[in-house]
C-alpha positions, 0 to 999 in steps of 0.5 A, a space after each residue: 490482544 495478542 501481537 499479531 492482532 495489535 499489528 493488523 489493527 496498524 496496519 489499518 490505521 496506517 491505510 486509513 488516516 483520513 478517508 472520506 467518500 473520495 479521498 484517503 492519505 495513507 503513509 505507512 510507517 515501517 519500523 523494521 528493514 527488510 530482510 534484505 536490506 534498507 527502506 528504498 524510496 523512488 523519490 518524494 510522494 505527491 504533496 496531499 492534496 493530489 491525493 485523491 483515492 476510491 478505495 484501499 486496503 491494508 495488509 498486516 504491514 503493508 497499505 494499498 491504495 487506488 488513486 481516482 486515475 486508476 493508479 495504484 500505490 503501496 507502502 509499508 513492509 515489503 518482505 515478500 514483495 507484496 507490494 508488488 514492485 518486484 523487490 524486498 525493500 520496504 516502501 516509505 513513502 508510497 510509490 506508483 505501482 502500475 495504472 489501471 486498476 479498479 479493486 485492489 485487496 490485501 492480505 498478510 503478505 500479499 496483495 492482489 488488483 483487478 486492472 480494467 481489462 479483467 486481469 488478476 495481478 498478485 
């Protein structure tokens, strides 16, 4: 197995630690700092009991999850600002990115979100 395939599998595992029809717990671990600085955090993440997600997506080294209330949460490597917070610092624990999200997708170094007003965000 190639290093890139292993990293992709690890990203998926990070995003899907526990998955049931209505619940997902996601905590991404990032060993390498972002290219421009250390990891950043916006404070403690909510307690696991509050992590009720409808769906998730995994990029190469980052994870996205949509909470049942429509809020988008992201964690992991952020070297291309793929977490959507406007900076390039890695994020652990997950951070809230935006509200009103109905679908997400993640790629190697990018993320996409569709909001409830039909707008596409990259």
